[in-house]
C-alpha positions in Angstrom: 37.6 53.1 15.6 33.9 52.6 15.7 32.3 49.2 15.9 31.6 48.3 12.2 28.2 46.6 12.0 27.8 46.5 8.2 31.3 46.5 6.4 29.7 46.7 3.0 27.9 49.9 3.9 30.7 51.5 5.9 33.3 54.0 4.5 36.7 54.5 6.0 37.9 58.0 5.1 41.6 58.7 5.8 42.4 62.3 6.6 45.7 63.8 7.7 44.8 63.4 11.4 43.4 59.9 11.2 40.4 57.7 10.0 36.8 58.9 9.9 34.2 56.1 9.9 31.0 56.7 8.0 28.0 54.4 8.2 26.0 54.6 5.0 22.2 54.3 4.9 21.2 52.1 1.9 17.6 51.8 3.1 17.2 55.6 3.1 19.1 56.6 0.0 20.1 53.5 -2.0 21.2 55.4 -5.2 23.4 57.8 -3.3 25.0 55.0 -1.2 25.6 52.9 -4.3 27.2 56.0 -6.1 29.5 56.6 -3.2 30.6 53.0 -3.0 31.2 52.9 -6.8 33.4 56.0 -6.7 35.2 54.8 -3.5 36.0 51.5 -5.1 37.3 53.2 -8.2 39.7 55.3 -6.1 38.0 58.5 -7.4 37.8 60.2 -4.0 41.5 59.7 -3.2 43.4 63.0 -2.9 40.2 65.1 -3.5 40.2 68.3 -1.5 37.7 69.8 0.9 36.9 72.9 -1.2 34.3 74.6 0.9 34.6 74.4 4.7 32.4 76.8 6.7 33.0 77.0 10.5 29.9 75.9 12.4 28.2 74.6 9.2 29.8 71.9 7.1 32.8 70.6 5.1 32.2 70.0 1.4 34.3 67.7 -0.8 33.9 65.0 -3.5 34.5 66.9 -6.8 36.2 64.0 -8.5 36.5 65.9 -11.8 38.3 69.0 -10.5 39.2 68.4 -6.9 42.1 65.8 -7.1 45.1 67.6 -5.6 47.4 65.3 -7.6 46.0 65.9 -11.1 46.2 69.4 -12.6 44.7 70.9 -9.4 43.2 74.4 -9.5 41.3 75.3 -6.3 39.1 77.8 -8.2 37.7 74.9 -10.2 37.2 72.6 -7.3 33.5 72.3 -6.5 32.3 72.8 -10.1 32.4 69.2 -11.2 31.1 65.7 -10.6 31.9 62.3 -12.0 31.4 60.5 -15.3 28.2 59.1 -14.0 24.8 60.7 -14.5 23.3 62.9 -11.8 21.2 61.3 -9.1 17.5 61.9 -8.3 16.9 63.3 -4.9 16.2 60.8 -2.1 14.8 63.1 0.5 13.8 61.6 3.8 12.7 62.7 7.3 16.3 62.2 8.6 17.7 65.5 10.0 20.9 67.1 8.9 22.4 66.6 12.4 26.1 66.8 13.4 28.1 64.3 11.5 25.5 63.5 8.9 26.5 63.1 5.3 24.5 65.1 2.8 24.5 65.1 -1.0 25.8 68.4 -2.4 23.9 69.7 -5.5 22.9 72.7 -7.5 19.5 74.5 -7.3 18.1 71.4 -9.1 17.1 68.8 -6.4 18.0 66.0 -8.9 21.6 67.3 -9.6 23.6 65.5 -6.9 26.5 63.5 -8.4 29.8 62.9 -6.5 30.1 65.8 -4.1 29.0 65.6 -0.5 29.3 67.4 2.8 29.7 66.6 6.4 27.7 68.7 8.9 29.7 70.2 11.7 26.5 71.0 13.6 22.7 70.3 13.5 21.6 72.2 10.4 17.9 71.7 10.5 17.3 74.4 7.8 18.6 71.8 5.3 16.1 69.1 6.3 14.0 67.8 3.4 16.0 69.8 0.9 19.2 67.7 0.6 19.6 63.9 0.6 21.1 62.5 3.9 22.8 59.2 3.2 25.4 58.6 5.9 26.5 59.4 9.4 30.0 59.7 10.9 30.2 57.1 13.7 33.9 57.7 14.6 36.4 60.4 14.0 34.2 63.5 14.2 37.0 65.2 16.0 39.1 64.7 12.9 36.4 66.2 10.7 36.3 69.2 13.1 40.0 69.8 12.4 39.6 70.3 8.6 41.0 73.6 7.4 38.3 76.3 6.9 37.7 78.5 3.9 35.7 79.1 0.8 38.0 77.9 -0.6 40.7 77.2 2.0 44.1 78.7 1.2 45.8 75.3 2.0 42.9 72.8 1.7 42.8 69.4 3.4 42.2 66.3 1.3 40.7 62.9 1.6 44.0 60.9 1.4 42.0 57.8 0.7 38.5 56.3 1.0 37.7 52.6 1.3 34.6 50.5 1.7 35.3 48.7 5.1 34.5 45.3 3.5 37.5 45.8 1.1 39.9 47.1 3.7 
């Protein structure tokens, strides 16, 4: 496991193959970081599927309204919802969408991010300045690389649980 420098701003994502450690960036995107921690602490991300996983690009998850594989799950609906909280304003920065970075998923409206996010499999510079970057995988990228591919995957992987390291 990665050395945890800031437990309050570190997420531990449990996947079928192990733990992925994500360092959040509150100085870069404070609203997105706070939203993720709020949803993590509420258990909202537990059992939520990876509904869009494109080889060489990214793995998208976080639809807490329609992606929970333990609550009336329908893969065709996963990716269409958010949370009970209002959408977030974009917090664009100069940080690149590099391998392992966490980006806020959204619609065409830059201010429509809510609960969904993606993890970049590779450097995706074409996303720079268009999607909020608010975290970085610091350990477990090999586990992320093993997530089942598909749009949507036939048998999607899920986030078994997510915790703020300070609470673990």
